C-alpha positions as CSV (number, residue, x, y, z in Angstrom):
1,M,-41.2,8.9,33.1
2,L,-41.1,9.9,29.5
3,T,-43.8,8.4,27.1
4,D,-43.6,6.9,23.9
5,T,-44.4,10.2,22.2
6,D,-41.8,11.7,24.1
7,L,-39.3,9.3,23.2
8,A,-40.3,9.7,19.3
9,V,-40.1,13.3,19.5
10,L,-36.7,13.2,20.8
11,R,-35.3,10.6,18.0
12,F,-36.6,12.9,15.5
13,A,-34.9,15.8,16.7
14,A,-32.1,14.1,16.5
15,R,-32.3,13.0,13.1
16,A,-34.6,16.0,11.6
17,P,-34.1,17.0,8.3
18,R,-32.4,20.3,8.0
19,S,-34.7,22.0,5.6
20,L,-38.0,23.4,7.2
21,G,-40.4,22.5,4.5
22,A,-39.0,18.8,4.8
23,R,-39.0,18.8,8.4
24,E,-42.6,19.8,8.9
25,D,-43.7,17.5,6.3
26,A,-41.7,14.7,8.4
27,I,-43.2,15.7,11.5
28,R,-46.6,15.3,10.1
29,T,-46.1,12.0,8.4
30,E,-43.6,10.2,11.1
31,L,-45.1,11.7,14.2
32,G,-48.7,12.2,13.4
33,M,-48.6,15.8,15.0
34,S,-48.6,19.6,13.6
35,P,-45.4,21.3,14.0
36,I,-46.7,23.7,16.4
37,R,-47.0,20.5,18.6
38,Y,-43.9,19.2,18.0
39,Y,-42.0,22.4,18.7
40,Q,-44.1,22.7,22.0
41,R,-43.4,19.5,22.9
42,L,-39.6,19.4,22.5
43,N,-39.2,22.8,24.0
44,I,-41.0,21.2,27.2
45,L,-38.6,18.0,26.9
46,L,-35.4,20.5,26.8
47,D,-36.4,21.4,30.5
48,N,-37.2,17.9,31.6
49,S,-34.5,15.9,33.7
50,E,-35.6,12.6,32.4
51,A,-35.2,13.8,29.0
52,L,-31.6,15.0,30.0
53,A,-31.0,11.6,31.6
54,A,-32.0,9.6,28.3
55,E,-30.4,11.7,25.7
56,P,-27.9,14.2,27.2
57,Q,-26.2,14.8,24.2
58,L,-28.9,15.9,22.2
59,V,-30.7,17.7,24.8
60,R,-27.8,19.8,25.5
61,R,-27.1,20.8,22.0
62,L,-30.6,21.8,21.5
63,Q,-30.9,24.0,24.8
64,R,-27.7,25.8,23.4
65,L,-29.3,26.4,20.0
66,R,-32.6,27.2,21.6
67,D,-30.8,29.5,24.2
68,A,-28.6,31.0,21.6
């Protein structure tokens, strides 16, 4: 089962700022975690079948970007 934090990470990934600096600031402000922790959690979610079921288009797009 996905946690509230997992869902927040997925929602953030869907609308994250393109600029790296702005993205890192937004991660700290909106999610209350370090950028490293965010990317670790996001990578775990990209391999999670529940995340795929919840946000299939987003997860598949991010999987393609990660694997490229």
